[in-house]
TORKOL-4160 file (C-alpha; in steps of 0.2 Angstrom, whole numbers, padded with zeros to 4 digits, m for minus):
367
<pt num="1" X="0000" Y="0000" Z="0000"/>
<pt num="2" X="0007" Y="0017" Z="m0005"/>
<pt num="3" X="0009" Y="0028" Z="0011"/>
<pt num="4" X="0004" Y="0046" Z="0012"/>
<pt num="5" X="0022" Y="0051" Z="0013"/>
<pt num="6" X="0025" Y="0043" Z="m0004"/>
<pt num="7" X="0010" Y="0051" Z="m0011"/>
<pt num="8" X="0016" Y="0068" Z="m0005"/>
<pt num="9" X="0034" Y="0065" Z="m0012"/>
<pt num="10" X="0026" Y="0061" Z="m0029"/>
<pt num="11" X="0017" Y="0078" Z="m0028"/>
<pt num="12" X="0033" Y="0087" Z="m0026"/>
<pt num="13" X="0042" Y="0078" Z="m0040"/>
<pt num="14" X="0028" Y="0080" Z="m0052"/>
<pt num="15" X="0026" Y="0099" Z="m0048"/>
<pt num="16" X="0044" Y="0101" Z="m0050"/>
<pt num="17" X="0043" Y="0094" Z="m0068"/>
<pt num="18" X="0026" Y="0104" Z="m0071"/>
<pt num="19" X="0033" Y="0121" Z="m0069"/>
<pt num="20" X="0050" Y="0123" Z="m0077"/>
<pt num="21" X="0063" Y="0136" Z="m0074"/>
<pt num="22" X="0059" Y="0147" Z="m0089"/>
<pt num="23" X="0041" Y="0148" Z="m0083"/>
<pt num="24" X="0046" Y="0153" Z="m0066"/>
<pt num="25" X="0057" Y="0166" Z="m0073"/>
<pt num="26" X="0043" Y="0173" Z="m0084"/>
<pt num="27" X="0032" Y="0172" Z="m0069"/>
<pt num="28" X="0043" Y="0184" Z="m0060"/>
<pt num="29" X="0047" Y="0196" Z="m0074"/>
<pt num="30" X="0030" Y="0198" Z="m0081"/>
<pt num="31" X="0020" Y="0205" Z="m0066"/>
<pt num="32" X="0020" Y="0223" Z="m0072"/>
<pt num="33" X="0023" Y="0221" Z="m0091"/>
<pt num="34" X="0010" Y="0208" Z="m0095"/>
<pt num="35" X="m0004" Y="0213" Z="m0083"/>
<pt num="36" X="m0007" Y="0231" Z="m0084"/>
<pt num="37" X="m0025" Y="0233" Z="m0078"/>
<pt num="38" X="m0028" Y="0251" Z="m0074"/>
<pt num="39" X="m0044" Y="0249" Z="m0064"/>
<pt num="40" X="m0053" Y="0234" Z="m0057"/>
<pt num="41" X="m0072" Y="0238" Z="m0057"/>
<pt num="42" X="m0081" Y="0222" Z="m0060"/>
<pt num="43" X="m0078" Y="0203" Z="m0056"/>
<pt num="44" X="m0087" Y="0190" Z="m0066"/>
<pt num="45" X="m0085" Y="0172" Z="m0058"/>
<pt num="46" X="m0088" Y="0155" Z="m0066"/>
<pt num="47" X="m0086" Y="0139" Z="m0057"/>
<pt num="48" X="m0094" Y="0127" Z="m0044"/>
<pt num="49" X="m0097" Y="0126" Z="m0025"/>
<pt num="50" X="m0080" Y="0133" Z="m0021"/>
<pt num="51" X="m0087" Y="0150" Z="m0028"/>
<pt num="52" X="m0106" Y="0148" Z="m0028"/>
<pt num="53" X="m0116" Y="0161" Z="m0018"/>
<pt num="54" X="m0134" Y="0157" Z="m0021"/>
<pt num="55" X="m0137" Y="0150" Z="m0039"/>
<pt num="56" X="m0140" Y="0132" Z="m0035"/>
<pt num="57" X="m0152" Y="0137" Z="m0022"/>
<pt num="58" X="m0162" Y="0147" Z="m0035"/>
<pt num="59" X="m0163" Y="0131" Z="m0045"/>
<pt num="60" X="m0169" Y="0121" Z="m0030"/>
<pt num="61" X="m0181" Y="0133" Z="m0024"/>
<pt num="62" X="m0189" Y="0135" Z="m0042"/>
<pt num="63" X="m0191" Y="0117" Z="m0047"/>
<pt num="64" X="m0176" Y="0117" Z="m0058"/>
<pt num="65" X="m0180" Y="0133" Z="m0067"/>
<pt num="66" X="m0165" Y="0145" Z="m0070"/>
<pt num="67" X="m0164" Y="0163" Z="m0064"/>
<pt num="68" X="m0171" Y="0175" Z="m0076"/>
<pt num="69" X="m0160" Y="0187" Z="m0086"/>
<pt num="70" X="m0155" Y="0201" Z="m0075"/>
<pt num="71" X="m0156" Y="0192" Z="m0059"/>
<pt num="72" X="m0146" Y="0199" Z="m0045"/>
<pt num="73" X="m0137" Y="0185" Z="m0036"/>
<pt num="74" X="m0138" Y="0188" Z="m0017"/>
<pt num="75" X="m0124" Y="0186" Z="m0005"/>
<pt num="76" X="m0124" Y="0169" Z="0004"/>
<pt num="77" X="m0118" Y="0169" Z="0022"/>
<pt num="78" X="m0121" Y="0150" Z="0023"/>
<pt num="79" X="m0112" Y="0144" Z="0007"/>
<pt num="80" X="m0103" Y="0128" Z="0005"/>
<pt num="81" X="m0089" Y="0136" Z="0015"/>
<pt num="82" X="m0100" Y="0138" Z="0030"/>
<pt num="83" X="m0100" Y="0157" Z="0027"/>
<pt num="84" X="m0096" Y="0168" Z="0013"/>
<pt num="85" X="m0086" Y="0163" Z="m0003"/>
<pt num="86" X="m0070" Y="0171" Z="m0010"/>
<pt num="87" X="m0078" Y="0183" Z="m0022"/>
<pt num="88" X="m0087" Y="0192" Z="m0008"/>
<pt num="89" X="m0071" Y="0194" Z="0001"/>
<pt num="90" X="m0063" Y="0201" Z="m0015"/>
<pt num="91" X="m0076" Y="0214" Z="m0014"/>
<pt num="92" X="m0072" Y="0217" Z="0004"/>
<pt num="93" X="m0053" Y="0217" Z="0001"/>
<pt num="94" X="m0051" Y="0227" Z="m0015"/>
<pt num="95" X="m0048" Y="0246" Z="m0014"/>
<pt num="96" X="m0062" Y="0248" Z="m0026"/>
<pt num="97" X="m0076" Y="0248" Z="m0012"/>
<pt num="98" X="m0090" Y="0248" Z="m0025"/>
<pt num="99" X="m0083" Y="0233" Z="m0035"/>
<pt num="100" X="m0097" Y="0224" Z="m0045"/>
<pt num="101" X="m0098" Y="0206" Z="m0042"/>
<pt num="102" X="m0107" Y="0195" Z="m0055"/>
<pt num="103" X="m0106" Y="0177" Z="m0049"/>
<pt num="104" X="m0112" Y="0163" Z="m0061"/>
<pt num="105" X="m0105" Y="0149" Z="m0051"/>
<pt num="106" X="m0116" Y="0134" Z="m0047"/>
<pt num="107" X="m0113" Y="0121" Z="m0034"/>
<pt num="108" X="m0110" Y="0104" Z="m0042"/>
<pt num="109" X="m0106" Y="0112" Z="m0059"/>
<pt num="110" X="m0094" Y="0104" Z="m0071"/>
<pt num="111" X="m0087" Y="0112" Z="m0087"/>
<pt num="112" X="m0099" Y="0102" Z="m0098"/>
<pt num="113" X="m0113" Y="0090" Z="m0096"/>
<pt num="114" X="m0107" Y="0083" Z="m0113"/>
<pt num="115" X="m0092" Y="0076" Z="m0103"/>
<pt num="116" X="m0096" Y="0073" Z="m0085"/>
<pt num="117" X="m0115" Y="0075" Z="m0082"/>
<pt num="118" X="m0119" Y="0073" Z="m0064"/>
<pt num="119" X="m0138" Y="0071" Z="m0060"/>
<pt num="120" X="m0145" Y="0081" Z="m0046"/>
<pt num="121" X="m0162" Y="0074" Z="m0039"/>
<pt num="122" X="m0167" Y="0091" Z="m0032"/>
<pt num="123" X="m0170" Y="0098" Z="m0049"/>
<pt num="124" X="m0172" Y="0081" Z="m0058"/>
<pt num="125" X="m0158" Y="0086" Z="m0070"/>
<pt num="126" X="m0139" Y="0087" Z="m0071"/>
<pt num="127" X="m0131" Y="0101" Z="m0062"/>
<pt num="128" X="m0131" Y="0117" Z="m0072"/>
<pt num="129" X="m0113" Y="0117" Z="m0081"/>
<pt num="130" X="m0102" Y="0131" Z="m0087"/>
<pt num="131" X="m0105" Y="0127" Z="m0105"/>
<pt num="132" X="m0123" Y="0124" Z="m0105"/>
<pt num="133" X="m0129" Y="0137" Z="m0092"/>
<pt num="134" X="m0116" Y="0148" Z="m0084"/>
<pt num="135" X="m0108" Y="0156" Z="m0099"/>
<pt num="136" X="m0124" Y="0158" Z="m0108"/>
<pt num="137" X="m0132" Y="0166" Z="m0093"/>
<pt num="138" X="m0118" Y="0178" Z="m0092"/>
<pt num="139" X="m0119" Y="0182" Z="m0111"/>
<pt num="140" X="m0138" Y="0185" Z="m0109"/>
<pt num="141" X="m0135" Y="0197" Z="m0094"/>
<pt num="142" X="m0121" Y="0206" Z="m0103"/>
<pt num="143" X="m0134" Y="0211" Z="m0116"/>
<pt num="144" X="m0148" Y="0215" Z="m0104"/>
<pt num="145" X="m0153" Y="0233" Z="m0102"/>
<pt num="146" X="m0163" Y="0238" Z="m0086"/>
<pt num="147" X="m0180" Y="0247" Z="m0087"/>
<pt num="148" X="m0171" Y="0263" Z="m0084"/>
<pt num="149" X="m0159" Y="0261" Z="m0098"/>
<pt num="150" X="m0144" Y="0256" Z="m0089"/>
<pt num="151" X="m0134" Y="0240" Z="m0093"/>
<pt num="152" X="m0136" Y="0226" Z="m0080"/>
<pt num="153" X="m0117" Y="0222" Z="m0081"/>
<pt num="154" X="m0109" Y="0239" Z="m0076"/>
<pt num="155" X="m0092" Y="0246" Z="m0081"/>
<pt num="156" X="m0081" Y="0245" Z="m0096"/>
<pt num="157" X="m0072" Y="0229" Z="m0102"/>
<pt num="158" X="m0055" Y="0237" Z="m0097"/>
<pt num="159" X="m0059" Y="0235" Z="m0079"/>
<pt num="160" X="m0068" Y="0219" Z="m0079"/>
<pt num="161" X="m0060" Y="0203" Z="m0074"/>
<pt num="162" X="m0067" Y="0185" Z="m0078"/>
<pt num="163" X="m0062" Y="0171" Z="m0066"/>
<pt num="164" X="m0064" Y="0153" Z="m0070"/>
<pt num="165" X="m0062" Y="0140" Z="m0056"/>
<pt num="166" X="m0068" Y="0123" Z="m0061"/>
<pt num="167" X="m0062" Y="0105" Z="m0059"/>
<pt num="168" X="m0068" Y="0099" Z="m0042"/>
<pt num="169" X="m0083" Y="0090" Z="m0049"/>
<pt num="170" X="m0076" Y="0086" Z="m0066"/>
<pt num="171" X="m0062" Y="0076" Z="m0058"/>
<pt num="172" X="m0072" Y="0069" Z="m0043"/>
<pt num="173" X="m0085" Y="0056" Z="m0038"/>
<pt num="174" X="m0098" Y="0052" Z="m0052"/>
<pt num="175" X="m0085" Y="0059" Z="m0064"/>
<pt num="176" X="m0067" Y="0055" Z="m0070"/>
<pt num="177" X="m0061" Y="0047" Z="m0054"/>
<pt num="178" X="m0074" Y="0034" Z="m0056"/>
<pt num="179" X="m0072" Y="0033" Z="m0075"/>
<pt num="180" X="m0090" Y="0039" Z="m0077"/>
<pt num="181" X="m0086" Y="0052" Z="m0090"/>
<pt num="182" X="m0095" Y="0051" Z="m0107"/>
<pt num="183" X="m0087" Y="0038" Z="m0118"/>
<pt num="184" X="m0074" Y="0044" Z="m0129"/>
<pt num="185" X="m0070" Y="0059" Z="m0118"/>
<pt num="186" X="m0054" Y="0061" Z="m0106"/>
<pt num="187" X="m0045" Y="0074" Z="m0097"/>
<pt num="188" X="m0039" Y="0083" Z="m0112"/>
<pt num="189" X="m0058" Y="0085" Z="m0117"/>
<pt num="190" X="m0061" Y="0093" Z="m0101"/>
<pt num="191" X="m0046" Y="0105" Z="m0103"/>
<pt num="192" X="m0052" Y="0109" Z="m0120"/>
<pt num="193" X="m0069" Y="0113" Z="m0113"/>
<pt num="194" X="m0061" Y="0126" Z="m0101"/>
<pt num="195" X="m0052" Y="0135" Z="m0114"/>
<pt num="196" X="m0067" Y="0135" Z="m0126"/>
<pt num="197" X="m0078" Y="0143" Z="m0112"/>
<pt num="198" X="m0064" Y="0157" Z="m0110"/>
<pt num="199" X="m0066" Y="0159" Z="m0129"/>
<pt num="200" X="m0084" Y="0161" Z="m0128"/>
<pt num="201" X="m0082" Y="0175" Z="m0116"/>
<pt num="202" X="m0068" Y="0183" Z="m0126"/>
<pt num="203" X="m0079" Y="0183" Z="m0141"/>
<pt num="204" X="m0092" Y="0192" Z="m0131"/>
<pt num="205" X="m0079" Y="0206" Z="m0127"/>
<pt num="206" X="m0069" Y="0199" Z="m0112"/>
<pt num="207" X="m0051" Y="0203" Z="m0111"/>
<pt num="208" X="m0045" Y="0200" Z="m0093"/>
<pt num="209" X="m0045" Y="0182" Z="m0087"/>
<pt num="210" X="m0039" Y="0173" Z="m0071"/>
<pt num="211" X="m0039" Y="0155" Z="m0073"/>
<pt num="212" X="m0038" Y="0145" Z="m0057"/>
<pt num="213" X="m0029" Y="0129" Z="m0058"/>
<pt num="214" X="m0036" Y="0114" Z="m0048"/>
<pt num="215" X="m0036" Y="0114" Z="m0029"/>
<pt num="216" X="m0026" Y="0100" Z="m0021"/>
<pt num="217" X="m0041" Y="0089" Z="m0019"/>
<pt num="218" X="m0031" Y="0074" Z="m0013"/>
<pt num="219" X="m0028" Y="0084" Z="0003"/>
<pt num="220" X="m0047" Y="0086" Z="0005"/>
<pt num="221" X="m0054" Y="0073" Z="0018"/>
<pt num="222" X="m0065" Y="0066" Z="0004"/>
<pt num="223" X="m0050" Y="0061" Z="m0007"/>
<pt num="224" X="m0036" Y="0060" Z="0007"/>
<pt num="225" X="m0026" Y="0044" Z="0009"/>
<pt num="226" X="m0026" Y="0035" Z="0026"/>
<pt num="227" X="m0025" Y="0041" Z="0040"/>
<pt num="228" X="m0034" Y="0057" Z="0035"/>
<pt num="229" X="m0047" Y="0049" Z="0024"/>
<pt num="230" X="m0066" Y="0048" Z="0027"/>
<pt num="231" X="m0078" Y="0034" Z="0023"/>
<pt num="232" X="m0095" Y="0034" Z="0016"/>
<pt num="233" X="m0102" Y="0052" Z="0019"/>
<pt num="234" X="m0116" Y="0064" Z="0013"/>
<pt num="235" X="m0107" Y="0067" Z="m0004"/>
<pt num="236" X="m0102" Y="0050" Z="m0008"/>
<pt num="237" X="m0114" Y="0036" Z="m0002"/>
<pt num="238" X="m0105" Y="0022" Z="m0012"/>
<pt num="239" X="m0087" Y="0027" Z="m0009"/>
<pt num="240" X="m0074" Y="0013" Z="m0013"/>
<pt num="241" X="m0065" Y="0006" Z="0002"/>
<pt num="242" X="m0047" Y="0008" Z="m0006"/>
<pt num="243" X="m0044" Y="0026" Z="m0001"/>
<pt num="244" X="m0025" Y="0025" Z="m0004"/>
<pt num="245" X="m0029" Y="0021" Z="m0022"/>
<pt num="246" X="m0042" Y="0034" Z="m0023"/>
<pt num="247" X="m0031" Y="0047" Z="m0016"/>
<pt num="248" X="m0017" Y="0042" Z="m0028"/>
<pt num="249" X="m0029" Y="0043" Z="m0043"/>
<pt num="250" X="m0034" Y="0060" Z="m0038"/>
<pt num="251" X="m0017" Y="0066" Z="m0036"/>
<pt num="252" X="m0012" Y="0060" Z="m0054"/>
<pt num="253" X="m0027" Y="0069" Z="m0061"/>
<pt num="254" X="m0024" Y="0086" Z="m0052"/>
<pt num="255" X="m0006" Y="0087" Z="m0056"/>
<pt num="256" X="m0009" Y="0082" Z="m0074"/>
<pt num="257" X="m0022" Y="0095" Z="m0077"/>
<pt num="258" X="m0012" Y="0109" Z="m0069"/>
<pt num="259" X="0004" Y="0104" Z="m0078"/>
<pt num="260" X="m0006" Y="0106" Z="m0095"/>
<pt num="261" X="m0013" Y="0123" Z="m0089"/>
<pt num="262" X="0005" Y="0129" Z="m0086"/>
<pt num="263" X="0010" Y="0124" Z="m0104"/>
<pt num="264" X="m0006" Y="0127" Z="m0114"/>
<pt num="265" X="m0010" Y="0144" Z="m0108"/>
<pt num="266" X="0006" Y="0152" Z="m0115"/>
<pt num="267" X="0004" Y="0141" Z="m0131"/>
<pt num="268" X="m0013" Y="0147" Z="m0133"/>
<pt num="269" X="m0010" Y="0165" Z="m0130"/>
<pt num="270" X="0008" Y="0168" Z="m0138"/>
<pt num="271" X="0010" Y="0155" Z="m0151"/>
<pt num="272" X="m0008" Y="0151" Z="m0157"/>
<pt num="273" X="m0013" Y="0169" Z="m0154"/>
<pt num="274" X="m0030" Y="0162" Z="m0149"/>
<pt num="275" X="m0035" Y="0178" Z="m0138"/>
<pt num="276" X="m0028" Y="0193" Z="m0147"/>
<pt num="277" X="m0027" Y="0208" Z="m0135"/>
<pt num="278" X="m0031" Y="0198" Z="m0120"/>
<pt num="279" X="m0022" Y="0196" Z="m0103"/>
<pt num="280" X="m0023" Y="0179" Z="m0094"/>
<pt num="281" X="m0016" Y="0175" Z="m0077"/>
<pt num="282" X="m0015" Y="0157" Z="m0071"/>
<pt num="283" X="m0018" Y="0158" Z="m0053"/>
<pt num="284" X="m0009" Y="0144" Z="m0044"/>
<pt num="285" X="m0022" Y="0141" Z="m0031"/>
<pt num="286" X="m0016" Y="0123" Z="m0029"/>
<pt num="287" X="0001" Y="0130" Z="m0024"/>
<pt num="288" X="m0007" Y="0142" Z="m0012"/>
<pt num="289" X="m0018" Y="0129" Z="m0003"/>
<pt num="290" X="m0003" Y="0117" Z="m0002"/>
<pt num="291" X="0006" Y="0131" Z="0007"/>
<pt num="292" X="m0008" Y="0132" Z="0019"/>
<pt num="293" X="m0008" Y="0114" Z="0022"/>
<pt num="294" X="0011" Y="0114" Z="0025"/>
<pt num="295" X="0012" Y="0130" Z="0034"/>
<pt num="296" X="m0005" Y="0133" Z="0043"/>
<pt num="297" X="0001" Y="0145" Z="0056"/>
<pt num="298" X="0004" Y="0158" Z="0042"/>
<pt num="299" X="m0014" Y="0157" Z="0036"/>
<pt num="300" X="m0026" Y="0150" Z="0049"/>
<pt num="301" X="m0030" Y="0160" Z="0064"/>
<pt num="302" X="m0043" Y="0151" Z="0075"/>
<pt num="303" X="m0042" Y="0148" Z="0094"/>
<pt num="304" X="m0042" Y="0129" Z="0093"/>
<pt num="305" X="m0026" Y="0120" Z="0087"/>
<pt num="306" X="m0024" Y="0122" Z="0069"/>
<pt num="307" X="m0030" Y="0108" Z="0058"/>
<pt num="308" X="m0027" Y="0105" Z="0040"/>
<pt num="309" X="m0033" Y="0087" Z="0039"/>
<pt num="310" X="m0049" Y="0087" Z="0049"/>
<pt num="311" X="m0064" Y="0098" Z="0045"/>
<pt num="312" X="m0076" Y="0110" Z="0054"/>
<pt num="313" X="m0094" Y="0103" Z="0050"/>
<pt num="314" X="m0097" Y="0084" Z="0053"/>
<pt num="315" X="m0114" Y="0077" Z="0047"/>
<pt num="316" X="m0121" Y="0060" Z="0045"/>
<pt num="317" X="m0123" Y="0052" Z="0028"/>
<pt num="318" X="m0140" Y="0062" Z="0025"/>
<pt num="319" X="m0132" Y="0078" Z="0029"/>
<pt num="320" X="m0141" Y="0079" Z="0046"/>
<pt num="321" X="m0136" Y="0079" Z="0064"/>
<pt num="322" X="m0122" Y="0091" Z="0060"/>
<pt num="323" X="m0109" Y="0096" Z="0074"/>
<pt num="324" X="m0099" Y="0112" Z="0070"/>
<pt num="325" X="m0082" Y="0115" Z="0078"/>
<pt num="326" X="m0083" Y="0132" Z="0087"/>
<pt num="327" X="m0067" Y="0138" Z="0080"/>
<pt num="328" X="m0069" Y="0136" Z="0061"/>
<pt num="329" X="m0055" Y="0148" Z="0057"/>
<pt num="330" X="m0043" Y="0134" Z="0063"/>
<pt num="331" X="m0047" Y="0123" Z="0049"/>
<pt num="332" X="m0042" Y="0122" Z="0030"/>
<pt num="333" X="m0058" Y="0112" Z="0026"/>
<pt num="334" X="m0076" Y="0116" Z="0031"/>
<pt num="335" X="m0082" Y="0098" Z="0027"/>
<pt num="336" X="m0076" Y="0083" Z="0018"/>
<pt num="337" X="m0075" Y="0092" Z="0002"/>
<pt num="338" X="m0076" Y="0111" Z="0003"/>
<pt num="339" X="m0063" Y="0124" Z="0009"/>
<pt num="340" X="m0066" Y="0133" Z="0025"/>
<pt num="341" X="m0072" Y="0151" Z="0025"/>
<pt num="342" X="m0055" Y="0156" Z="0032"/>
<pt num="343" X="m0046" Y="0147" Z="0017"/>
<pt num="344" X="m0057" Y="0157" Z="0005"/>
<pt num="345" X="m0052" Y="0173" Z="0014"/>
<pt num="346" X="m0034" Y="0168" Z="0010"/>
<pt num="347" X="m0038" Y="0164" Z="m0008"/>
<pt num="348" X="m0047" Y="0181" Z="m0010"/>
<pt num="349" X="m0033" Y="0191" Z="m0003"/>
<pt num="350" X="m0021" Y="0182" Z="m0015"/>
<pt num="351" X="m0033" Y="0185" Z="m0029"/>
<pt num="352" X="m0033" Y="0204" Z="m0026"/>
<pt num="353" X="m0014" Y="0203" Z="m0028"/>
<pt num="354" X="m0016" Y="0193" Z="m0044"/>
<pt num="355" X="m0027" Y="0206" Z="m0051"/>
<pt num="356" X="m0014" Y="0219" Z="m0046"/>
<pt num="357" X="m0001" Y="0210" Z="m0056"/>
<pt num="358" X="0010" Y="0207" Z="m0041"/>
<pt num="359" X="0007" Y="0189" Z="m0035"/>
<pt num="360" X="0019" Y="0175" Z="m0033"/>
<pt num="361" X="0005" Y="0163" Z="m0035"/>
<pt num="362" X="0001" Y="0169" Z="m0053"/>
<pt num="363" X="0009" Y="0167" Z="m0070"/>
<pt num="364" X="0004" Y="0181" Z="m0082"/>
<pt num="365" X="0002" Y="0180" Z="m0101"/>
<pt num="366" X="m0003" Y="0192" Z="m0114"/>
<pt num="367" X="m0003" Y="0194" Z="m0133"/>
C-alpha cells in the first residue's frame, strides 16, 4: 500500500517537472509588463461550489428553473464554506469599495454536461454546467438593459476581470475518478472545454481572465489517503474502500491537469494567438492551498489547534445531525470536500494581488 508520505513525495516531484525554470522566470518578470489593468471595477465568476453564492439554491427553490435574465445573485452567508465565498471577500478586500460582483458559479457544476454529467435529484436534471448554463447566462446578462436604460453588467471591459475556477466535480466522484465520463472523452476533453468557455467570453468582449488551476483535492478529507481519509459520507454514499488508491488517482489527475494549464496557456496566447489583446493570469491556487496545508500558522487564525486534515462541520450520511467546531478559522476544510471560510479569505486576498499583477501565485500572459 502506498503511504501518504510517498504520495506527497510524488506531488513534489511532479510539480517540479510541471513548472520549469523558464516559466518561473517569466512568472517573476512579467508581473508589471503583462498585466497592466488600470482599474478593477467588476468581477465575473464561473465555477462550482467553491465559488457559488446562491445560484444552485435558486434552481432548487424554483423546481429546476434557471434565474431570469438580469437576476441579482444575493450574498450567501451560509455557502458551502460555512460562510461567505471568496468573491465576496474580494469585494471586501479590494480598494475599489464599489466593486461589482457577478457570480455565475453553481454548486455541483462541471465544465460540460457533454463530458461529465452529474444528475441532481433536487432539480431532476444534471447540475447546471459552465458550457450549458453559466456562460450563456452571463452572455444574456451582458446584453440586458434595465428598465431605466442602464446596462445590467456595469463598467467597461477594461476594468472587468473574468475568473474561472472549475475541476472539483469534473475530476471527482460520479465523474473522472470513477471513470464515469461520457465515452470517448478524457482529461484533455475537459481541458479543451475550459479554454473553449474562455473563448466564448472573449468573443463576447472579455479581455482580462484569471484561470484558477485545480485545488489539491487529494488533501481534502473526501479524497485523502489514510489516516486522514473519510468513509461513506453525505457526498459519496457508495465510496470505494481503497482510499489510498483513490487518493493516488486524484493526485495524478490534479497534477496532470495543472501541468497542462501551465504549458497550454502560453501556447494558446503567444503561439496560437487564440486571444488577441487579452491578458490571462494562471492563478496557482493549488500551490497556495498546499502552502496552507504545509504552513497553517501563516494562514489560519482560529483559537483551537490548527487543523489541515480534519474539518469543521461533521454530518451524517444524509447531511443531518451536524456538529460544527466552534473555531472554524482553525481549519483548512469546512467539510469533507469544501474549503473553510478562512481558506477562502486567504484565496481572496491572493486573488486581489493577482489582479494587481504582483502575486507570486500567478503566471501572467498576454498577446
